[in-house]
C-alpha positions as CSV (number, residue, x, y, z in Angstrom):
1,X,-6.4,-15.2,-0.1
2,X,-5.8,-13.0,2.8
3,X,-3.8,-10.2,1.5
4,X,-3.6,-8.2,4.5
5,X,-1.6,-11.0,6.4
6,X,0.7,-11.4,3.4
7,X,1.7,-7.9,3.4
8,X,4.5,-7.3,5.9
9,X,4.2,-3.7,5.9
10,X,2.1,-1.7,8.4
11,X,-0.9,0.5,7.1
12,X,1.3,3.6,8.5
13,X,4.5,2.6,6.8
14,X,2.7,2.2,3.1
15,X,1.0,5.6,3.7
16,X,4.4,7.1,4.1
17,X,6.0,5.2,0.9
18,X,3.1,6.5,-0.8
19,X,3.5,10.4,-0.2
20,X,7.5,9.8,-1.0
21,X,6.7,8.5,-4.5
22,X,7.2,11.2,-6.9
23,X,6.3,8.5,-10.0
24,X,2.3,8.4,-10.5
25,X,2.4,4.7,-11.5
26,X,4.7,4.1,-8.3
27,X,2.4,5.7,-6.1
28,X,-0.4,4.2,-7.7
29,X,0.8,1.1,-6.9
30,X,1.7,1.7,-3.3
31,X,-1.7,2.6,-3.1
32,X,-3.2,-0.6,-4.2
33,X,-0.9,-2.4,-2.1
34,X,-2.2,0.0,0.9
35,X,-5.9,-0.6,0.0
36,X,-5.4,-4.4,0.1
37,X,-4.1,-4.2,3.5
38,X,-6.9,-2.1,4.9
39,X,-8.9,-4.7,3.0
40,X,-10.4,-2.1,0.8
41,X,-9.7,-3.5,-2.6
C-alpha cells in the first residue's frame, strides 16, 4: 500500500504538528505518520 499517497498532509505540516505535541504518545504517532510519508517506515 502506498501510504505516502494516502497521507494528505505535507512532510512540513507533519513536522510542525510533531513539534507542537506535548504528549509523548501523540508526538510518536505524528512522527510515525511523518516517517510513513517520507517512506522511511
